[in-house]
C-alpha positions, 0 to 999 in steps of 0.5 A, a space after each residue: 366495256 365501262 364495267 371492265 374499265 371500272 373493275 380494272 381501276 378498282 383492283 386491290 392488287 393491280 397487275 405489274 404489267 399492263 397493256 396499252 388499253 389498260 395504260 390508257 384507262 389508268 392515265 385518262 387517255 385513249 389507246 390511240 393517244 398512248 400510241 402518240 405518246 410512245 412515238 413522242 418518247 413520253 411513254 416507254 413500253 417494257 422491253 423492245 416490242 415489235 413495231 406492230 406488237 402488243 406493248 406493255 407498261 410497268 404499272 408503278 411507272 404509270 402510277 408515278 406519271 399519274 402524279 406528275 403534272 409536268 408530264 401531263 402537260 407535255 403529254 397533253 401538248 403532244 396530243 394537241 400537236 399531233 391533231 393540229 398536224 393531222 388536221 393541217 394535212 387534211 386541209 392541204 390534201 383537200 386544197 390540192 384536190 381542188 387545184 387538180 380539179 380546176 386544172 382538169 379539162 
């Protein structure tokens, strides 16, 4: 896998359209984080893909984003907020389970 990433990032003529995984490699995020960025409207896939379909991105747009410090700051904040929300929900679910267990006979 690492060789595939290295080979892709070192291409002399990269493809114009890249997948979610390739976009993640290019931007330094994980593929799951790319999904979060799409949901937060910080990254827009090409066309109008189905919700569960393959998403493609324009390589030149990704290159522009790589140079945009403000965008990286927003994207990083969105990822942190996403995990903060997910982790807070995890704590609520556990405390609800504890309360239900205390009420049980």
